[in-house]
ROBA-310348 format. One line per 2 residues: their letters; for each residue x, y, z of N, C-alpha, C, CB. Coordinates in steps of 0.05 Angstrom, whole numbers, plus 32768, in hexadecimal, padded with zeros to 4 digits. Glycine has a CB too. Layout:
BEGIN
A) X/Y/Z/X/Y/Z/X/Y/Z/X/Y/Z  ...
// end
This chain:
BEGIN
XX) 7FE6/7F45/813D/7FF9/7F5B/8143/7FF7/7F62/8160/7FF2/7F74/8131  800E/7F68/816C/800E/7F72/8187/7FFC/7F8B/8189/802C/7F7A/818F
XX) 7FE8/7F8B/819B/7FD6/7FA1/819D/7FE3/7FBC/81A0/7FC2/7F9D/81B3  7FF9/7FBD/81B0/8007/7FD6/81B4/8013/7FE0/819A/801D/7FD3/81C9
XX) 801F/7FCE/818A/802A/7FD5/8170/8014/7FE0/815D/8038/7FBD/8163  7FFD/7FD2/815D/7FE7/7FDA/814C/7FDD/7FF6/8154/7FD0/7FC6/814E
XX) 7FDA/7FFB/816E/7FD1/8015/8177/7FE5/802B/8170/7FCC/8015/8195  7FFF/8025/8173/8013/8039/816D/8013/8040/814F/802F/802E/8174
XX) 8011/802C/813E/8010/8032/8121/7FF6/803F/8118/8014/8018/8112  7FE0/8038/8125/7FC7/8046/811E/7FC8/8063/8125/7FAF/8038/812C
XX) 7FD3/8069/813D/7FD7/8085/8145/7FE9/8094/8131/7FE3/8087/8161  7FFE/8087/8128/8010/8093/8115/8001/809A/80FB/8027/8081/810F
XX) 7FF2/8087/80F0/7FE4/808C/80D7/7FCD/809F/80DA/7FDA/8071/80CB  7FC0/80A0/80F1/7FAD/80B5/80F6/7FB9/80D0/80F5/7F9F/80B1/8111
XX) 7FD1/80D3/8101/7FDF/80ED/8101/7FEA/80F3/80E5/7FF5/80EC/8115  7FF4/80DF/80D7/7FFF/80E4/80BC/7FE9/80EE/80A9/800B/80CA/80B1
XX) 7FD1/80E3/80AB/7FBC/80E9/8098/7FB8/8107/8095/7FA2/80DC/80A0  7FB7/8116/80AC/7FB3/8132/80AB/7FC8/8141/809B/7FB1/813E/80C7
XX) 7FE1/8138/809E/7FF7/8144/808F/7FF7/813C/8071/8012/813D/809C  7FEF/8123/806C/7FEF/8119/8051/7FDB/8127/8040/7FEA/80FB/8051
XX) 7FC4/812D/804B/7FAF/813B/803C/7FB8/8156/8032/7F96/813E/804E  7FCB/8162/8040/7FD4/817D/8038/7FEF/817C/8029/7FD7/818F/8050
XX) 7FF9/8165/8024/8014/8162/8019/8015/8164/7FFA/8021/8148/8022  802B/816D/7FF0/8030/816C/7FD3/8032/8150/7FC9/8049/817C/7FCB
XX) 803C/813E/7FDA/803F/8122/7FD2/8025/8116/7FC9/804A/8112/7FEA  800F/811B/7FD7/7FF6/810F/7FD0/7FE5/8121/7FBD/7FE6/8109/7FE9
XX) 7FEC/813A/7FBA/7FE0/814B/7FA6/7FC2/8148/7FA5/7FED/8146/7F8B  7FB5/814C/7FBB/7F98/8147/7FBD/7F88/8159/7FAA/7F8E/814C/7FDA
XX) 7F90/8172/7FA7/7F81/8184/7F96/7F82/817B/7F79/7F8B/81A1/7F98  7F9A/8172/7F70/7F9C/8167/7F54/7F8B/814E/7F52/7FB9/8161/7F4E
XX) 7F8B/813D/7F67/7F7A/8125/7F66/7F5D/812D/7F63/7F7F/8114/7F7F  7F54/8141/7F73/7F38/8149/7F71/7F31/8153/7F55/7F32/815E/7F86
XX) 7F45/815E/7F48/7F41/8169/7F2D/7F41/8153/7F17/7F55/817E/7F26  7F46/813A/7F1F/7F45/8124/7F0C/7F5D/8114/7F09/7F3E/812F/7EF3
XX) 7F74/811B/7F15/7F8D/810C/7F13/7F89/80F1/7F21/7FA5/811B/7F1E  7F94/80DC/7F15/7F94/80C1/7F22/7FAD/80BF/7F34/7F94/80AB/7F0C
XX) 7FA9/80B1/7F4A/7FC0/80AB/7F5C/7FCE/8091/7F55/7FB6/80AB/7F79  7FC3/8081/7F43/7FCE/8067/7F3C/7FE6/806B/7F29/7FB9/8055/7F2F
XX) 7FFA/8059/7F2D/8012/805A/7F1D/8012/8044/7F08/802B/8057/7F30  8025/8047/7EF5/8025/8035/7EDE/8029/8018/7EE6/803B/803D/7ECB
XX) 8039/8012/7EFA/803D/7FF6/7F02/8023/7FE9/7F08/8050/7FF5/7F1B  8013/7FF4/7F1A/7FFA/7FE7/7F22/7FE5/7FE9/7F0C/7FEF/7FF3/7F3B
XX) 7FE5/7FFF/7EFC/7FD2/8001/7EE6/7FD7/7FEA/7ED2/7FD4/801C/7ED9  7FF0/7FE5/7ECC/7FF6/7FCF/7EB9/7FEE/7FB4/7EC4/8014/7FCF/7EB2
XX) 7FF1/7FB0/7EDE/7FEA/7F97/7EEA/7FCC/7F93/7EEC/7FF7/7F94/7F06  7FBE/7FA8/7EF2/7FA1/7FA7/7EF6/7F92/7FA4/7EDB/7F97/7FC0/7F04
XX) 7F9C/7FB1/7EC7/7F8D/7FB1/7EAD/7F72/7FBF/7EB0/7F89/7F94/7EA4  7F5F/7FB7/7EA0/7F45/7FC3/7E9F/7F35/7FBA/7EB8/7F35/7FBB/7E85
XX) 7F2E/7FCD/7EC9/7F20/7FC6/7EE2/7F02/7FCD/7EE1/7F2C/7FD4/7EF9  7EF8/7FD7/7ECB/7EDC/7FDF/7EC9/7ECA/7FC8/7ED0/7ED6/7FEA/7EAC
XX) 7EB8/7FCD/7EE3/7EA4/7FB9/7EEB/7EAE/7FA5/7EFF/7E9B/7FAB/7ED4  7EC9/7FA6/7F06/7ED3/7F92/7F19/7ECE/7F9B/7F36/7EF1/7F8F/7F15
XX) 7ECC/7F88/7F48/7EC9/7F8D/7F64/7EE5/7F8B/7F70/7EB6/7F78/7F72  7EEF/7FA0/7F7C/7F0A/7FA2/7F86/7F0A/7FA8/7FA4/7F1A/7FB7/7F77
XX) 7F1A/7F99/7FB3/7F1F/7F9E/7FCF/7F3B/7FAB/7FD1/7F1D/7F84/7FE1  7F3C/7FC4/7FDA/7F55/7FD2/7FDD/7F5D/7FD2/7FFA/7F53/7FEF/7FD2
XX) 7F71/7FC2/8001/7F7B/7FC0/801C/7F8F/7FD6/8022/7F88/7FA5/8021  7F8E/7FE1/803A/7FA0/7FF7/8043/7F9E/800E/802F/7FBD/7FED/8045
XX) 7F86/8019/802E/7F80/802D/8019/7F88/804A/8021/7F63/802C/8013  7F91/804E/803A/7F97/8069/8044/7F7F/807B/8040/7FB1/8075/8035
XX) 7F82/8093/8035/7F6A/80A4/8033/7F5D/80A2/8018/7F71/80C1/803A  7F61/808C/800A/7F4F/8084/7FF4/7F55/808F/7FD8/7F35/808D/7FFB
XX) 7F6C/809B/7FD3/7F71/80A5/7FB8/7F71/808E/7FA3/7F8B/80B5/7FB7  7F80/8079/7FA9/7F81/8062/7F96/7F65/8055/7F94/7F96/804E/7F9F
XX) 7F58/8053/7FAB/7F3D/8048/7FAB/7F2A/8057/7F98/7F31/8048/7FC7  7F2B/8071/7F9A/7F1A/8082/7F89/7F24/8082/7F6C/7F19/809E/7F94
XX) 7F3E/8080/7F68/7F48/807F/7F4D/7F3F/8065/7F3F/7F67/807F/7F4D  7F3D/804F/7F4D/7F33/8036/7F42/7F15/8039/7F3B/7F38/801F/7F55
XX) 7F07/8047/7F4D/7EEA/804B/7F48/7EE6/805C/7F2F/7EDD/8058/7F60  7EF7/8070/7F2B/7EF5/8081/7F13/7EF9/8070/7EFA/7F0A/8098/7F15
XX) 7F08/805A/7EFD/7F0D/8048/7EE6/7EF6/8035/7EE1/7F27/8039/7EEA  7EE1/8037/7EF2/7EC9/8026/7EEE/7EC7/800E/7F01/7EC8/801D/7ED3
XX) 7ED9/800B/7F14/7ED7/7FF5/7F26/7EC5/7FFB/7F3E/7EF3/7FED/7F31  7EBB/7FE6/7F4B/7EAD/7FE9/7F64/7EC1/7FE2/7F7A/7E93/7FD6/7F65
XX) 7EC7/7FF5/7F8B/7EDF/7FF3/7F9D/7ED7/7FF5/7FBA/7EF4/8007/7F95  7EE2/7FE3/7FCA/7EDF/7FE6/7FE7/7EFB/7FEB/7FF2/7ED3/7FCC/7FF4
XX) 7EFF/8002/7FFF/7F19/800A/800A/7F19/8005/8028/7F1F/8027/8005  7F2F/7FFA/8032/7F31/7FF2/804F/7F4B/7FFD/805A/7F2F/7FD3/8052
XX) 7F49/8008/8072/7F61/8011/8080/7F5D/8010/809E/7F69/802E/8077  7F72/800F/80AE/7F6F/800D/80CB/7F6F/8028/80D8/7F85/7FFC/80D7
XX) 7F74/803E/80C9/7F75/8059/80D4/7F5A/8066/80D3/7F8A/806A/80C6  7F4F/806E/80E9/7F35/807C/80EA/7F37/8096/80DA/7F2C/8081/8106
XX) 7F4D/80A5/80DE/7F50/80BF/80D0/7F51/80BB/80B2/7F69/80CD/80DA  7F5F/80A6/80A9/7F62/80A2/808D/7F47/809B/8080/7F76/808B/8087
XX) 7F38/8089/808D/7F1E/8082/8082/7F0B/809A/8083/7F12/806A/8092  7F0C/80AA/8098/7EFB/80C1/8099/7F01/80D5/8082/7EFE/80D0/80B4
XX) 7F1C/80D8/807D/7F24/80EA/8067/7F1C/80DE/804C/7F42/80EE/8067  7F1E/80C4/8049/7F16/80B6/8030/7EF8/80BA/802B/7F1D/8099/8031
XX) 7EE8/80B8/8041/7ECB/80BB/803E/7EC4/80D8/8035/7EBD/80B5/8058  7ED3/80EB/8041/7ECE/8107/8039/7ED5/810B/801B/7EDE/811A/804A
XX) 7EEB/8100/8013/7EF3/8102/7FF7/7EDF/80F4/7FE4/7F10/80F7/7FF3  7ED6/80DD/7FEC/7EC3/80CE/7FDB/7EA8/80DB/7FDA/7EC1/80B2/7FE4
XX) 7EA2/80EB/7FEE/7E87/80F8/7FF0/7E85/8110/7FDE/7E81/8100/800C  7E9B/811A/7FD3/7E9A/8131/7FC2/7E8C/812A/7FA8/7EB6/813C/7FBC
XX) 7E7E/813C/7F9B/7E6F/8136/7F83/7E80/8128/7F6E/7E64/8150/7F77  7E74/8111/7F64/7E81/8103/7F4F/7E96/80EF/7F58/7E8D/8115/7F3C
XX) 7E9A/80EB/7F72/7EB0/80DA/7F7B/7EA7/80C1/7F89/7EC2/80EA/7F8E  7E8E/80BF/7F91/7E85/80A7/7F9F/7E76/8094/7F8D/7E72/80B0/7FB6
XX) 7E62/8086/7F98/7E52/8074/7F88/7E5D/8059/7F85/7E4E/8080/7F6E  7E76/8056/7F7D/7E83/803C/7F79/7E96/8035/7F8F/7E91/803C/7F5E
XX) 7E96/8044/7FA5/7EAA/8040/7FBA/7E9D/803B/7FD5/7EBC/8059/7FBB  7EA7/8028/7FE4/7EA0/8024/8000/7EBA/8025/8010/7E91/8008/8004
XX) 7EB9/8032/8027/7ED1/8035/8037/7ECB/802C/8054/7EDB/8053/8037  7EDD/801C/8060/7ED8/8013/807A/7EF2/800D/8089/7EC7/7FFA/807A
XX) 7EF0/800E/80A4/7F06/8008/80B5/7F0D/7FEA/80B4/7F00/8010/80D2  7F26/7FE4/80B7/7F2F/7FC8/80B6/7F20/7FB6/80CA/7F4D/7FC6/80BB
XX) 7F1A/7FC1/80E2/7F0D/7FB2/80F6/7EF1/7FA8/80EE/7F0B/7FC2/8110  7EE4/7FB6/80DB/7EC9/7FAF/80D3/7EC9/7F9B/80BC/7EBA/7FC8/80CB
XX) 7EE0/7F94/80B1/7EE2/7F84/8099/7ED3/7F69/809B/7EFE/7F80/8092  7ED9/7F59/80AF/7ECC/7F3E/80B0/7EAE/7F40/80B2/7ED7/7F2F/80C7
XX) 7EA3/7F53/80C0/7E86/7F55/80C4/7E78/7F61/80AC/7E80/7F65/80DD  7E87/7F72/809D/7E7A/7F81/8088/7E7B/7F73/806D/7E88/7F9C/8085
XX) 7E90/7F64/8067/7E93/7F59/804C/7E90/7F3B/804B/7EAF/7F61/8041  7E7F/7F31/8039/7E7E/7F14/8035/7E98/7F0A/8028/7E66/7F0D/8022
XX) 7E9E/7EF1/802E/7EB6/7EE5/8022/7EB3/7EE2/8004/7EBB/7ECA/802F  7ECB/7EDF/7FF7/7ECD/7ED7/7FDB/7EBB/7EE7/7FC8/7EC5/7EBA/7FD9
XX) 7EBC/7F01/7FCA/7EAB/7F11/7FB9/7EBA/7F24/7FA6/7E98/7F21/7FCA  7ED4/7F26/7FA9/7EE3/7F3A/7F99/7EF2/7F2E/7F82/7EF7/7F48/7FAB
XX) 7EF2/7F3D/7F6C/7F01/7F35/7F54/7F1F/7F3B/7F58/7EF7/7F43/7F3C  7F25/7F50/7F67/7F40/7F59/7F6B/7F43/7F62/7F88/7F48/7F70/7F57
XX) 7F59/7F59/7F95/7F63/7F66/7FAD/7F7C/7F75/7FA5/7F69/7F50/7FC4  7F7C/7F8F/7FAC/7F92/7FA1/7FA4/7F9E/7FAE/7FBC/7F88/7FB6/7F90
XX) 7FB9/7FB0/7FBC/7FC7/7FBE/7FD1/7FE2/7FC7/7FC7/7FCA/7FAD/7FEB  7FEC/7FDE/7FD0/8004/7FE8/7FC3/8015/7FFB/7FD5/7FFD/7FF7/7FAA
XX) 802F/7FF9/7FD2/8043/800C/7FDB/8043/8012/7FF9/8040/8025/7FCC  8055/8006/8007/8058/800B/8023/8043/7FFF/8035/8058/8028/8028
XX) 8038/7FE8/802C/8022/7FDB/803B/802C/7FC4/804C/800D/7FD3/8028  803C/7FB2/8041/8044/7F9A/804F/8055/7F9F/8067/8052/7F87/803C
XX) 8065/7FB4/8067/8077/7FBA/807D/8068/7FBF/8097/8088/7FD2/8076  804E/7FC6/8095/803E/7FCB/80AE/8031/7FB2/80B9/8029/7FE0/80A8
XX) 8035/7F9B/80AC/8028/7F82/80B4/803C/7F6F/80C0/801A/7F75/809B  8038/7F66/80D9/804B/7F53/80E4/8047/7F36/80DA/8048/7F53/8102
XX) 8030/7F2F/80D0/8029/7F14/80CA/801D/7F12/80AD/8015/7F08/80DE  802E/7F0A/809A/8024/7F08/807F/8012/7EF0/807A/803C/7F07/806C
XX) 8014/7EDC/808B/8001/7EC5/8089/7FE5/7ECF/808D/8008/7EAF/809E  7FE0/7EE0/80A1/7FC6/7EEB/80A6/7FBD/7EFC/808E/7FC5/7EFB/80C0
XX) 7FCF/7F0C/8084/7FC9/7F1E/806D/7FC1/7F0D/8055/7FE2/7F2F/8066  7FD1/7EF9/804E/7FCB/7EE8/8037/7FB0/7ED9/803B/7FE2/7ED4/8032
XX) 7FAB/7ED2/8054/7F91/7EC5/8059/7F7A/7ED8/8054/7F90/7EBC/8076  7F7D/7EF2/805A/7F68/7F05/8055/7F65/7F09/8036/7F70/7F21/8061
XX) 7F7B/7F0A/8028/7F79/7F0C/800A/7F6A/7EF4/7FFF/7F95/7F0D/7FFE  7F71/7EDC/8007/7F64/7EC4/7FFD/7F46/7EC3/8005/7F72/7EAB/8007
XX) 7F40/7ECD/801D/7F25/7ECC/8027/7F12/7EDD/8015/7F24/7ED6/8043  7F1C/7EF4/800C/7F09/7F06/7FFE/7F0B/7F04/7FE0/7F10/7F22/8007
XX) 7F1E/7EF6/7FD5/7F1E/7EF2/7FB8/7F0A/7EDC/7FB0/7F3A/7EEA/7FAE  7EFB/7EE2/7F9B/7EEA/7ECC/7F8F/7EFD/7EB9/7F81/7ED5/7ED8/7F7C
XX) 7EF4/7EA0/7F7B/7F03/7E8E/7F6A/7F09/7E9C/7F4F/7EF5/7E73/7F66  7F22/7E9C/7F47/7F2A/7EAA/7F2F/7F32/7EC7/7F33/7F14/7EA9/7F1B
XX) 7F2D/7ED1/7F4C/7F35/7EED/7F52/7F52/7EF0/7F56/7F26/7EF6/7F6B  7F5C/7F09/7F54/7F79/7F0E/7F54/7F81/7F21/7F6B/7F82/7F1A/7F3A
XX) 7F98/7F1B/7F77/7FA6/7F2E/7F87/7FB9/7F3E/7F75/7FB6/7F21/7F9F  7FB8/7F59/7F77/7FCC/7F6A/7F6A/7FDA/7F7A/7F7F/7FBE/7F7C/7F54
XX) 7FF4/7F74/7F82/8005/7F81/7F97/801C/7F8F/7F89/800F/7F6D/7FAB  8020/7FA9/7F8F/8038/7FB8/7F87/8043/7FC3/7FA1/8032/7FCF/7F72
XX) 805D/7FBE/7FA6/8068/7FC4/7FC1/8086/7FCB/7FBF/8065/7FAC/7FD4  808F/7FDC/7FD1/80AB/7FE2/7FD3/80BB/7FC9/7FDA/80B0/7FF8/7FE8
XX) 80D1/7FC6/7FCE/80E1/7FAD/7FD0/80ED/7FAB/7FEC/80F7/7FAC/7FBB  80EE/7F94/7FF9/80F9/7F91/8014/8117/7F98/8015/80F5/7F76/801E
XX) 8125/7F96/7FFF/8141/7F9E/7FFF/8145/7FBB/8008/814E/7F9A/7FE3  8132/7FCC/8000/8134/7FE9/8006/8135/7FED/8025/811C/7FF8/7FFB
XX) 8126/7FDE/8033/8123/7FE2/8050/813B/7FD6/8060/8109/7FD7/805A  814E/7FC9/8052/8166/7FBF/805F/817A/7FD5/8065/8173/7FAA/804E
XX) 8177/7FEC/8057/818B/8001/8058/8187/8014/806F/818C/8010/803E  819C/8022/8077/819A/8038/808A/818B/804F/807D/81B6/8041/8093
XX) 8183/8062/808E/8172/8078/8084/8180/8088/806E/816B/808A/809A  819B/8089/806E/81A9/8098/805A/81B2/8086/8043/81C1/80A6/8066
XX) 81AB/806D/8043/81B1/805A/802E/81D0/8057/8028/81A4/8062/8014  81DF/8059/803E/81FC/8055/803B/8206/803A/8045/820B/806B/804A
XX) 81F4/802B/8053/81FC/8011/805E/81E4/8000/8063/820D/8015/8078  81E8/7FE6/8064/81D3/7FD3/806B/81D0/7FD3/8089/81D9/7FB7/8060
XX) 81B7/7FD7/8093/81B2/7FD9/80AF/81A2/7FC2/80BA/81A4/7FF3/80B5  818F/7FB7/80AA/817E/7FA2/80B3/8181/7F89/80A2/8161/7FAC/80B2
XX) 817D/7F72/80AE/817E/7F59/80A0/8166/7F56/808D/817F/7F41/80B4  816B/7F4B/8076/8155/7F45/8063/8141/7F33/8070/8160/7F39/8049
XX) 814A/7F21/8081/8138/7F0E/808E/8130/7F15/80AA/8146/7EF2/808E  8132/7F2F/80B0/812B/7F38/80CB/810E/7F31/80D2/8130/7F56/80CE
XX) 810A/7F25/80E8/80EF/7F1E/80F1/80E5/7F31/8107/80EE/7F01/80FA  80F7/7F3C/8116/80EF/7F4E/812C/80E4/7F68/8122/8107/7F53/813F
XX) 80D2/7F74/8131/80C7/7F8E/8128/80DD/7FA4/8129/80AF/7F97/813A  80DA/7FB7/8117/80EC/7FCE/8115/80DD/7FE5/8122/80F4/7FD4/80F8
XX) 80E7/7FEF/8139/80DA/8005/8147/80EB/801E/8142/80D8/7FFF/8166  80DF/8032/8137/80ED/804B/8130/80DC/8063/8139/80F3/804C/8112
XX) 80EA/8079/813C/80DC/8093/8141/80DB/80A3/8127/80E9/80A3/8158  80C4/80A8/811D/80C0/80B6/8104/80BF/80D4/8109/80A7/80AC/80F5
XX) 80CE/80E4/80FA/80CD/8101/80FC/80C2/810B/80E1/80E9/810D/8103  80AC/8119/80E1/809F/8120/80C8/8091/8107/80BC/80B3/812C/80B4
XX) 808D/8108/80A2/8081/80F1/8094/808C/80F0/8078/8062/80F3/8094  808B/80D9/806C/8096/80D6/8051/808A/80EA/803D/8093/80BA/8046
XX) 8071/80F2/8042/8064/8105/8030/806A/8122/8036/8046/8101/8032  8074/8127/804E/807C/8142/8056/8090/8141/806D/8063/8153/805F
XX) 80AA/8143/8066/80BF/8140/8079/80BF/8156/808E/80DA/813E/806C  80B2/816C/8087/80B1/8183/809A/8098/8183/80AC/80B1/819D/808A
XX) 8088/816F/80A9/806F/816D/80BA/8076/816C/80D7/805E/8155/80B2  8067/817A/80E7/806B/817B/8104/8060/8161/8111/805D/8194/8111
XX) 806F/814B/810D/8065/8131/8115/807D/8120/811D/8056/8123/80FE  807D/8118/8136/8092/8105/8140/8083/80EE/814E/80A5/8113/8154
XX) 8088/80D6/8144/8078/80BF/814E/8087/80A6/8149/805C/80BF/8140  8084/8093/815B/8090/8078/8157/8080/8068/8143/8091/8069/8172
XX) 808E/8056/8135/8081/8043/8123/808D/8028/8128/8085/804B/8105  807D/8013/8121/8086/7FF7/8123/8081/7FEA/8108/8078/7FE8/813A
XX) 8096/7FE1/80FB/8094/7FD5/80E0/80A3/7FBA/80E0/809F/7FE8/80CA  809E/7FAC/80CA/80AB/7F92/80C6/80B5/7F90/80A9/8097/7F7B/80CC
XX) 80CC/7F83/80A6/80D6/7F7E/808B/80D0/7F62/8083/80F5/7F84/8089  80C5/7F5E/806C/80BC/7F43/8062/80CC/7F3C/8049/809E/7F42/805D
XX) 80DA/7F26/804A/80E8/7F1C/8032/80D4/7F15/801D/80FA/7F04/8039  80DD/7F15/8004/80CB/7F0E/7FEE/80C1/7EF1/7FF1/80DA/7F10/7FD3
XX) 80D2/7EDF/7FFB/80C9/7EC4/8000/80B2/7EC2/8013/80E1/7EB3/800A  80B2/7ED4/8027/809C/7ED5/803A/8082/7EDF/802D/80A3/7EE7/8052
XX) 8085/7EF4/801C/806D/7EFF/800E/8061/7EE9/7FFC/8075/7F18/7FFE  8071/7EDE/7FEB/8067/7ECB/7FD7/805F/7EB1/7FE5/807B/7EC5/7FC1
XX) 806F/7EA8/7FF8/8068/7E90/8007/804E/7E92/8016/807E/7E89/801A  8047/7EA9/8021/802E/7EAC/802F/8016/7EA9/801D/802D/7EC7/803E
XX) 8019/7EB3/8004/8003/7EB1/7FF1/8000/7E94/7FE7/8009/7EC4/7FD9  8017/7E87/7FE1/8016/7E6B/7FD8/800A/7E5A/7FEE/8032/7E61/7FD0
XX) 8011/7E60/8007/8006/7E51/801E/7FE8/7E52/8021/8013/7E5A/8037  7FDC/7E67/8015/7FBF/7E69/8016/7FB2/7E5E/7FFC/7FB7/7E87/8018
XX) 7FC2/7E51/7FEC/7FB8/7E44/7FD4/7FB6/7E56/7FBC/7F9D/7E39/7FDA  7FC0/7E6E/7FBE/7FBF/7E80/7FA6/7FD4/7E77/7F92/7FC4/7E9E/7FAE
XX) 7FCF/7E7D/7F79/7FE2/7E76/7F63/7FF1/7E8F/7F5B/7FD3/7E6A/7F4B  800B/7E8E/7F5B/801C/7EA4/7F52/801B/7EA7/7F34/8039/7EA1/7F5D
XX) 8011/7EBD/7F2A/800F/7EC2/7F0D/8025/7ED3/7F02/7FF5/7ECE/7F06  802E/7EE7/7F13/8042/7EFA/7F09/8051/7F05/7F20/8034/7F10/7EF8
XX) 806C/7F07/7F1D/807D/7F14/7F31/8092/7F24/7F22/808A/7EFE/7F43  8095/7F3E/7F2A/80A8/7F4F/7F1D/80B6/7F60/7F31/809A/7F61/7F08
XX) 80CF/7F68/7F2A/80DF/7F7B/7F3A/80E6/7F92/7F28/80F8/7F6D/7F46  80E8/7FAA/7F35/80EC/7FC3/7F25/8104/7FD2/7F32/80D2/7FD4/7F25
XX) 8115/7FDD/7F20/812C/7FEC/7F2A/8126/800A/7F2D/8144/7FE8/7F17  810C/8010/7F31/8103/802C/7F35/80EB/802B/7F47/80FD/803A/7F1A
XX) 80E4/8043/7F51/80CC/8047/7F60/80BB/805C/7F52/80D2/804F/7F7E  80A0/805A/7F52/808F/806F/7F48/808B/8086/7F5C/8074/8064/7F40
XX) 8098/8084/7F73/8095/8098/7F88/80B0/80A2/7F91/8085/808D/7FA0  80B1/80BB/7F98/80C8/80C7/7FA6/80C4/80C0/7FC3/80CA/80E6/7FA1
XX) 80C9/80A7/7FCA/80C0/809C/7FE4/80D5/809E/7FFA/80B8/8080/7FE0  80EE/80A5/7FF4/8101/80A9/800A/8111/80C3/8005/8115/8090/800A
XX) 8103/80DA/8005/8111/80F3/8001/8125/80F8/8017/80FC/810B/7FFF  813C/8104/8012/8145/810E/7FF8/8155/80FA/7FE7/8155/8127/7FFC
XX) 8154/80E1/7FEE/8165/80CD/7FE2/815B/80C3/7FC7/8169/80B6/7FF4  8141/80C4/7FC2/8136/80BC/7FA8/8139/80D2/7F94/8118/80B3/7FAB
XX) 8144/80CB/7F7D/8149/80DF/7F68/8138/80D8/7F4F/8167/80E0/7F61  812D/80EC/7F42/811D/80E7/7F2A/812F/80DC/7F13/810E/8100/7F20
XX) 8124/80C9/7F04/8133/80BE/7EED/8123/80C0/7ED4/813B/80A1/7EF2  810B/80CD/7ED5/80FB/80D1/7EBD/80E1/80C2/7EBE/810A/80C9/7EA4
XX) 80CD/80CD/7EB0/80B2/80C0/7EAE/80A6/80BB/7EC9/80B5/80A6/7E9F  80AB/80CD/7EDC/809E/80CB/7EF6/80A9/80B4/7F07/8082/80C7/7EF3
XX) 80C1/80AB/7F02/80CD/8095/7F12/80E6/809F/7F20/80D4/807D/7EFF  80EE/8090/7F35/8104/8098/7F46/8116/8081/7F4C/80F9/80A4/7F60
XX) 8130/8087/7F51/8143/8074/7F5C/8150/8081/7F74/8157/806A/7F47  815B/8070/7F86/816A/807A/7F9C/8186/8080/7F93/816A/8066/7FB4
XX) 818F/8099/7F95/81A8/80A1/7F89/81C0/8090/7F90/81AE/80BD/7F91  81C2/8088/7FA9/81D9/8079/7FB2/81D9/805C/7FA7/81DB/8078/7FD0
XX) 81C2/8053/7F9E/81BF/8037/7F96/81BC/8034/7F77/81A7/802A/7FA3  81B4/804A/7F6A/81B0/8049/7F4D/819C/8034/7F45/81CB/8044/7F3F
XX) 81A3/8026/7F2F/8191/8010/7F25/819B/7FF5/7F2F/818F/8011/7F07  81AB/7FF5/7F44/81B8/7FDC/7F4D/81A7/7FCB/7F5F/81D1/7FE2/7F5A
XX) 8191/7FD6/7F69/817F/7FC6/7F7B/8162/7FCA/7F73/8184/7FCF/7F99  8151/7FB6/7F78/8135/7FBA/7F73/8128/7FCC/7F88/8126/7F9F/7F72
XX) 8117/7FDE/7F7F/8109/7FEF/7F91/80EB/7FE8/7F95/810B/800C/7F87  80E0/7FDA/7F82/80C4/7FD3/7F83/80C1/7FB6/7F78/80B2/7FE7/7F73
XX) 80AD/7FA7/7F82/80A6/7F8E/7F77/8088/7F8C/7F74/80B1/7F76/7F88  807F/7F7A/7F63/8062/7F76/7F60/805C/7F59/7F5E/8058/7F84/7F46
XX) 8044/7F52/7F67/803A/7F37/7F67/801D/7F37/7F5D/803B/7F2A/7F84  8017/7F25/7F4C/7FFB/7F1F/7F44/7FF7/7F01/7F4A/7FF5/7F25/7F26
XX) 7FE2/7EFC/7F5A/7FDC/7EE0/7F62/7FBE/7EDC/7F60/7FE7/7EDA/7F7F  7FB6/7EC3/7F59/7F9A/7EBD/7F54/7F91/7EA7/7F68/7F96/7EB4/7F37
XX) 7F78/7EAB/7F71/7F6B/7E95/7F80/7F5F/7E82/7F6D/7F56/7EA1/7F94  7F68/7E69/7F6C/7F5E/7E55/7F59/7F40/7E50/7F5E/7F6D/7E3A/7F5C
// end
């Protein structure tokens, strides 16, 4: 990644973390009281994780990481944001929340973790768009999975990011390779947050996602597309449709909003 792009995005996520901790979107107090942050899509893909060693990539401030630990897994959460990891450590240090969780900055990953030790590599929702090079990402996944270990990915569909902000027209090519540089006002978790910051993202076609994994020798076990999202991720355009799921009003059920991949290291 271009170092300037990486620094810009890290600054953005450091700033976002402070707002996210206080947002209704992340509902930290409900989480502390025992609510899980995991959604049905990934829960169904993961199955029983008790006793499994899980590497959670791009863990933000650790709610999913800790939710997996509550289910009995041994989890290592990784993120590139110092503020996010610091917040995750504070959350995990509260009584009854640690023990099965390790949290570290992305920069420490190669020195800290032995190769091929994880049963599952997990990552979800809004993660791939921050990565310019999926070949490097897939290589990291393959590096840390033990033989027979699985990648479980749940992610927003790349079709969503083709649209303009108001979802009235197509703005970006599905096969766009150039970075998308935008100025963010507020944050998806709190549109009123006093935060204005540039971001650099990339749109990755499904062929690029799956091809990068196949190129590392992983076996594709399951691929699904969903006409709903478990998150109100583009307010005010996402509308509830029941059971905690959302569709974009202008698009209805006519486009996929989320996809999932399960792949195994032979």
